[in-house]
C-alpha positions as CSV (number, residue, x, y, z in Angstrom):
1,M,-5.8,29.2,-22.7
2,P,-3.3,27.3,-24.9
3,S,-1.7,24.3,-23.6
4,T,1.1,22.2,-25.0
5,A,-1.6,19.8,-26.3
6,T,-5.0,21.4,-27.2
7,A,-6.7,24.5,-26.0
8,F,-8.5,24.3,-22.7
9,R,-10.2,26.4,-20.1
10,L,-10.3,26.1,-16.2
11,V,-13.8,26.2,-14.8
12,A,-13.8,26.9,-11.1
13,A,-16.4,27.0,-8.3
14,T,-16.4,27.3,-4.5
15,G,-18.9,26.5,-1.8
16,L,-19.1,27.8,1.8
17,H,-21.7,27.4,4.5
18,R,-21.7,28.0,8.2
19,G,-23.5,24.6,8.6
20,D,-25.1,24.6,12.1
21,R,-22.3,26.3,14.0
22,A,-22.6,29.7,15.5
23,Y,-19.5,31.0,13.7
24,Q,-17.9,30.5,10.3
25,Q,-14.3,29.4,10.6
26,D,-13.9,27.8,7.2
27,Q,-12.3,30.0,4.5
28,V,-12.1,29.2,0.8
29,E,-10.6,30.9,-2.3
30,I,-9.6,30.2,-5.9
31,V,-7.0,32.6,-7.1
32,S,-5.9,33.1,-10.8
33,H,-2.2,34.0,-11.1
34,P,-1.8,37.6,-11.9
35,R,0.6,37.3,-14.7
36,A,0.4,33.6,-16.0
37,Q,-2.8,32.8,-17.8
38,G,-4.2,29.3,-17.0
39,C,-2.3,29.1,-13.6
40,T,-4.6,28.8,-10.6
41,L,-4.4,28.3,-6.8
42,A,-7.2,26.8,-4.9
43,V,-7.2,26.8,-1.1
44,V,-9.4,25.5,1.7
45,A,-8.7,26.3,5.4
46,D,-10.7,24.9,8.3
47,G,-9.9,27.2,11.3
48,M,-10.2,26.1,14.9
49,G,-9.9,27.7,18.4
50,G,-12.2,29.9,20.0
51,K,-15.1,31.9,18.5
52,S,-12.7,34.2,16.6
53,G,-9.5,32.4,16.8
54,G,-10.2,29.8,14.1
55,R,-11.5,32.5,11.7
56,K,-8.3,34.5,12.3
57,A,-6.2,31.4,11.4
58,A,-8.2,30.4,8.4
59,D,-8.0,34.2,7.2
60,Q,-4.2,34.1,7.7
61,V,-3.8,30.9,5.5
62,L,-5.5,32.7,2.8
63,L,-3.6,35.8,3.1
64,T,-0.3,34.1,3.0
65,A,-1.4,31.9,0.1
66,R,-2.3,34.9,-1.9
67,Q,1.0,36.6,-1.1
68,V,3.3,33.6,-1.9
69,F,1.3,32.7,-5.0
70,E,1.8,36.2,-6.4
71,R,5.6,35.8,-6.3
72,F,5.4,32.3,-8.0
73,V,6.8,32.1,-11.5
74,P,5.2,29.2,-13.5
75,G,8.0,27.3,-15.6
76,Q,10.7,28.7,-13.4
77,D,9.8,28.1,-9.7
78,D,8.9,24.7,-8.3
79,A,5.1,24.6,-7.7
80,Q,5.6,21.9,-4.8
81,A,8.0,24.3,-3.0
82,T,5.7,27.2,-3.4
83,L,2.9,25.1,-1.6
84,K,5.4,24.0,1.2
85,Q,6.2,27.7,1.6
86,I,2.5,28.5,1.9
87,V,2.0,25.8,4.6
88,L,5.2,26.9,6.6
89,E,4.6,30.7,6.3
90,S,0.9,30.2,7.3
91,H,1.9,28.2,10.3
92,L,4.4,30.8,11.5
93,M,1.9,33.6,11.1
94,I,-0.8,31.8,13.0
95,K,1.6,31.2,15.8
96,L,2.6,34.9,15.8
97,T,-1.2,35.8,15.9
98,A,-1.6,33.6,18.9
99,I,0.9,35.4,21.0
100,T,-1.3,38.5,21.0
101,A,-4.5,36.7,21.3
102,E,-6.2,34.8,24.1
103,E,-7.4,32.0,21.8
104,E,-5.2,29.2,20.4
105,P,-5.7,29.6,16.6
106,H,-5.1,26.5,14.6
107,S,-6.0,25.6,11.0
108,T,-6.0,22.9,8.3
109,I,-5.0,23.5,4.8
110,A,-5.9,21.8,1.6
111,A,-4.5,23.5,-1.5
112,F,-3.5,22.8,-5.1
113,I,-1.9,24.6,-8.1
114,V,-2.8,23.9,-11.7
115,A,-0.1,25.1,-14.1
116,P,-0.6,26.4,-17.6
117,T,0.8,23.1,-18.7
118,L,-2.0,21.4,-16.8
119,Q,0.6,20.0,-14.3
120,C,-1.0,19.8,-10.9
121,V,0.5,19.6,-7.4
122,A,-1.3,19.5,-4.1
123,A,-0.5,19.9,-0.4
124,H,-2.5,19.5,2.8
125,A,-2.1,19.5,6.7
126,G,-4.8,18.3,8.9
127,D,-8.2,16.6,7.7
128,S,-9.2,18.9,4.8
129,R,-8.7,17.0,1.6
130,V,-7.9,17.2,-2.0
131,H,-9.4,14.7,-4.3
132,H,-8.6,14.1,-8.1
133,F,-11.4,12.8,-10.3
134,R,-11.3,11.5,-13.8
135,G,-14.9,11.3,-15.1
136,P,-16.9,9.9,-12.0
137,E,-13.8,7.9,-10.9
138,M,-11.5,9.1,-8.0
139,L,-7.9,8.5,-9.1
140,W,-6.4,9.8,-5.7
141,R,-7.0,11.7,-2.6
142,T,-5.0,13.1,0.4
143,K,-4.7,10.9,3.6
144,D,-5.7,12.8,6.7
145,H,-3.4,13.8,9.6
146,S,-5.8,12.4,12.2
147,F,-6.2,9.8,15.0
148,V,-8.6,7.8,13.2
149,Q,-6.5,7.8,10.0
150,R,-3.7,6.3,12.1
151,L,-6.0,3.6,13.3
152,I,-7.1,2.8,9.7
153,D,-3.4,2.6,8.8
154,E,-2.7,0.2,11.7
155,G,-5.7,-2.0,10.6
156,K,-7.6,-1.3,13.8
157,I,-10.7,0.2,12.3
158,T,-12.1,0.4,8.8
159,E,-12.6,3.6,6.7
160,Q,-16.4,3.4,7.2
161,A,-16.1,3.1,10.9
162,A,-13.8,6.2,11.1
163,N,-16.8,8.5,10.2
164,T,-18.7,7.6,13.4
165,H,-15.7,7.1,15.7
166,P,-16.0,9.3,18.8
167,Q,-12.5,10.7,18.2
168,S,-13.0,11.4,14.5
169,N,-12.3,14.9,14.8
170,L,-8.9,14.6,16.7
171,L,-6.1,15.8,14.4
172,T,-2.4,14.6,14.7
173,G,-1.1,17.7,12.9
174,C,-2.2,21.1,11.6
175,L,-1.0,24.7,11.4
176,G,-0.5,26.8,14.4
177,T,0.4,24.2,17.0
178,H,3.6,24.0,18.9
179,A,4.8,21.3,16.8
180,D,5.9,21.8,13.1
181,P,3.0,21.0,10.8
182,P,3.0,17.9,8.7
183,I,3.6,18.8,5.1
184,A,2.2,16.4,2.7
185,L,3.1,17.2,-1.0
186,H,1.6,15.3,-4.0
187,D,2.2,15.4,-7.6
188,L,-1.0,14.6,-9.6
189,G,0.7,14.7,-12.9
190,T,-0.7,16.1,-16.0
191,L,-4.6,16.7,-15.8
192,E,-6.8,15.7,-18.9
193,H,-9.9,17.3,-20.2
194,G,-12.9,16.4,-17.9
195,D,-10.6,16.0,-14.8
196,V,-11.8,17.7,-11.7
197,V,-9.7,18.6,-8.7
198,I,-11.5,19.4,-5.4
199,A,-10.4,20.5,-2.0
200,C,-12.9,20.3,0.8
201,S,-13.2,20.5,4.6
202,D,-14.2,17.6,6.7
203,G,-17.6,19.3,7.1
204,L,-18.3,18.4,3.5
205,W,-16.5,15.1,2.8
206,H,-17.7,13.5,6.0
207,Y,-21.2,13.1,4.4
208,F,-20.1,11.4,1.2
209,T,-18.3,8.4,-0.2
210,P,-15.8,9.0,-3.0
211,K,-18.2,7.6,-5.4
212,E,-21.0,9.9,-4.5
213,I,-18.7,13.0,-5.0
214,G,-17.5,11.7,-8.4
215,A,-21.0,11.1,-9.6
216,I,-22.0,14.5,-8.7
217,L,-19.0,16.2,-10.2
218,H,-19.4,14.2,-13.5
219,A,-23.1,14.9,-13.9
220,L,-23.2,18.5,-13.2
221,P,-21.5,21.7,-14.2
222,A,-19.0,23.1,-11.6
223,R,-21.3,25.7,-10.0
224,E,-24.4,23.2,-9.9
225,A,-22.3,20.6,-8.5
226,S,-20.9,22.8,-5.8
227,E,-24.4,23.8,-4.7
228,M,-25.6,20.0,-4.8
229,L,-22.7,19.0,-2.6
230,V,-23.3,21.8,-0.1
231,N,-27.0,21.2,-0.1
232,K,-26.7,17.4,0.3
233,A,-24.2,17.7,3.1
234,R,-26.6,20.1,4.8
235,Q,-29.6,17.6,4.6
236,R,-27.4,14.7,5.7
237,A,-26.1,16.6,8.8
238,R,-29.7,16.7,10.2
239,G,-29.1,19.8,12.3
240,G,-25.7,18.9,13.5
241,G,-23.4,20.0,10.7
242,D,-20.0,21.7,10.9
243,N,-18.8,24.7,8.8
244,L,-18.2,23.3,5.2
245,S,-16.3,24.6,2.3
246,L,-14.9,23.3,-1.1
247,A,-12.9,24.6,-4.0
248,M,-13.0,22.8,-7.4
249,V,-11.4,23.3,-10.8
250,R,-12.5,21.4,-13.8
251,I,-10.5,21.1,-17.1
252,E,-12.6,21.6,-20.2
253,P,-11.7,21.8,-23.8
254,L,-12.2,24.9,-25.8
255,G,-14.5,24.6,-28.6
């Protein structure tokens, strides 16, 4: 996959586990662009609402993401606008699904697009996150649309205290609610060889510090890192774990 600089390849891995819940409501997918080599979309959706409502919502996010990404033309279309379209269309489709269902389906989304030029953009709504690592160091991550994040922003609690706060799972915005979803768009700039971008649901990131995630991603190949993160999250959940999911893309030089 030639870039404007040196040749590279995208190495991708996903992880998905039901955790200790009765139902799997997370969904995850990494999609290669059908016409543009080196262009990839990664999506994590954490569904909520009834035993099947959450799964329907997460499925709808993935279906919509695939359809919108297929129409995306790298180098011509705006990648952030494409992600915004995925968020808005998913939100609308989930709301339409809810009209014919007894459940109230909602979903988070964390997604990113890597272009053939290694430009990377991300979007999220809710408390599923996108992280950008260079080596073991985290350069950036999304900020949750949640009640505890608001408390952190207001200086009322620390980030460490947020994980054990009794209302840590209360969202201030997601897809499928009556209100329009928050649309947080981010430009990560140009990725470098060795960079890793990872999207994950709160069932995974809840059990790690960014430093721990970075160390695992840096030390292991993508597939092994994915398995290690899932297994460690399961151990730390001690029988009380949520569904968990992740999608990661690593930039590696060719040769």
